[in-house]
C-alpha positions in Angstrom: 15.0 10.5 -39.5 16.5 10.8 -35.4 14.4 8.8 -33.7 14.5 7.9 -29.8 12.5 5.2 -27.9 10.0 6.9 -25.4 9.7 3.5 -22.5 8.1 3.2 -19.0 10.3 2.8 -15.5 9.3 -0.9 -15.8 11.0 -1.3 -19.4 14.3 0.5 -18.5 14.4 -1.7 -15.2 13.9 -4.5 -17.3 16.4 -3.0 -20.2 19.4 -2.6 -17.5 18.5 -6.2 -16.1 19.2 -7.9 -19.9 21.8 -5.6 -21.3 24.9 -5.8 -19.0 26.6 -2.2 -20.3 23.1 0.0 -19.9 24.3 3.7 -19.5 21.8 5.6 -17.4 22.0 9.3 -17.9 19.4 11.5 -15.3 19.5 15.0 -16.5 17.6 16.1 -13.6 19.4 18.9 -11.5 22.7 17.9 -9.0 20.0 18.7 -6.3 17.2 16.6 -7.5 20.3 14.1 -8.1 21.9 14.2 -4.6 18.7 13.8 -3.1 17.3 11.0 -4.9 20.3 9.1 -6.5 19.7 6.4 -8.5 23.3 4.2 -8.2 25.3 3.4 -11.1 23.8 6.7 -13.4 25.8 9.5 -14.9 24.2 12.5 -13.4 24.1 15.6 -16.2 21.8 18.1 -15.7 20.1 18.8 -19.1 21.6 22.5 -19.2 25.1 21.1 -19.3 24.6 17.2 -20.4 26.2 17.8 -24.0 29.3 19.2 -22.3 29.7 16.6 -19.9 28.6 13.9 -22.3 32.0 14.7 -24.3 34.1 13.4 -21.2 32.4 10.1 -21.7 32.6 9.4 -25.0 30.1 6.1 -25.3 30.1 4.0 -28.4 27.3 5.4 -30.8 25.5 2.6 -30.1 25.4 1.6 -26.9 21.9 1.3 -24.7 21.2 4.7 -23.1 18.4 4.9 -20.7 17.7 8.5 -20.1 15.6 9.9 -17.0 14.4 12.9 -15.3 11.6 13.6 -12.7 8.4 13.7 -15.0 9.7 12.6 -18.0 9.8 15.8 -20.1 13.9 16.7 -19.6 14.6 13.4 -20.6 12.3 13.6 -24.0 14.4 16.7 -24.6 17.7 15.0 -23.6 17.1 12.3 -26.0 16.4 14.0 -28.4 19.9 16.2 -28.3 21.5 12.6 -28.2 20.0 11.3 -30.8 21.1 14.8 -33.0 24.4 14.0 -31.9 25.1 10.8 -33.6 23.5 8.2 -30.6 21.2 5.5 -32.1 20.0 3.7 -29.2 18.5 6.1 -27.2 15.4 5.3 -24.7 13.9 8.5 -23.0 11.6 7.1 -19.3 8.2 8.5 -19.7 7.7 8.6 -15.7 9.6 9.1 -12.7 11.9 6.7 -12.4 13.1 6.7 -8.7 9.3 7.2 -8.1 9.0 3.8 -9.8 12.2 2.4 -7.8 11.3 3.7 -4.7 7.5 2.2 -4.7 9.2 -1.3 -5.7 
């Protein structure tokens, strides 16, 4: 069974702090990303994520955090990433940007 973990914004920040090579994939549109970027994140809009991912071959077991504005697109992206063989996927269930700006 293919699975991924759903995490909060706080848990995402904890992962980034504790795991040096964590990858953040932001699946918001380019306009959304440009308006409020997350420094160091890869912007792979959901509709082109798998195509863009081909140019960035991450190890299958690398810790990956998937983020969007509300959590819906990140869940879809996490399912797709799991399906193509990634095994350590974490989908943020809330707006990570809003959490960062609030903190």
